C-alpha positions in Angstrom: 0.4 0.0 -0.3 1.0 3.4 -0.8 0.0 6.7 0.0 1.0 10.4 0.2 1.4 11.5 4.0 1.5 14.8 6.3 3.7 15.9 9.4 0.5 15.0 12.0 0.2 11.2 10.0 3.8 11.0 10.1 4.1 11.7 13.9 0.8 9.4 14.8 3.2 6.4 12.6 6.5 6.6 14.0 4.9 6.9 17.4 3.3 3.5 17.1 6.6 2.0 15.9 7.2 2.7 12.5 10.5 2.8 10.4 11.4 5.3 8.8 13.5 4.6 5.3 15.1 7.6 3.4 16.1 6.8 0.0 18.3 9.8 -0.7 22.0 9.3 -2.0 23.7 8.7 1.6 25.1 12.3 0.6 22.4 14.0 1.2 21.2 11.7 4.2 24.6 12.5 6.0 23.8 16.1 5.0 20.1 16.3 6.6 17.2 13.5 7.8 14.3 13.1 10.3 15.8 11.4 13.8 15.8 7.6 13.5 15.5 6.9 9.6 17.4 4.4 7.9 19.4 5.6 4.6 18.4 3.3 2.1 19.2 4.3 -1.3 16.8 3.9 -3.6 19.4 3.2 -6.3 20.8 0.2 -3.3 17.0 -1.4 -2.6 17.2 -5.3 -2.5 15.9 -7.7 -0.8 18.8 -7.8 1.2 19.7 -4.1 1.7 16.1 -4.0 3.4 16.2 -7.4 5.0 16.9 -5.0 8.2 13.6 -3.8 9.0 10.8 -5.2 10.3 7.9 -6.7 8.3 6.1 -6.6 11.1 5.7 -3.1 11.5 4.8 0.0 9.3 7.6 1.4 7.0 7.5 4.6 6.4 10.1 5.6 2.9 10.4 8.7 2.4 12.8 11.5 0.1 13.2 14.9 -0.2 10.8 17.3 -2.5 11.5 20.4 -3.1 8.0 21.4 -3.5 
């Protein structure tokens, strides 16, 4: 399932144990990311790279958007 969420909903999900996954390149992640976020660059997403995620918990995937 995929949906766009705003900060209040993100806060709820994180408070309920959701995992934050930042998919931008490592350099951008190092520069600025949400506290507690895991960096899994989009170009490197594989079954192996996502094995660290707990499939029983919600996963919020995000990237920076300059809209």
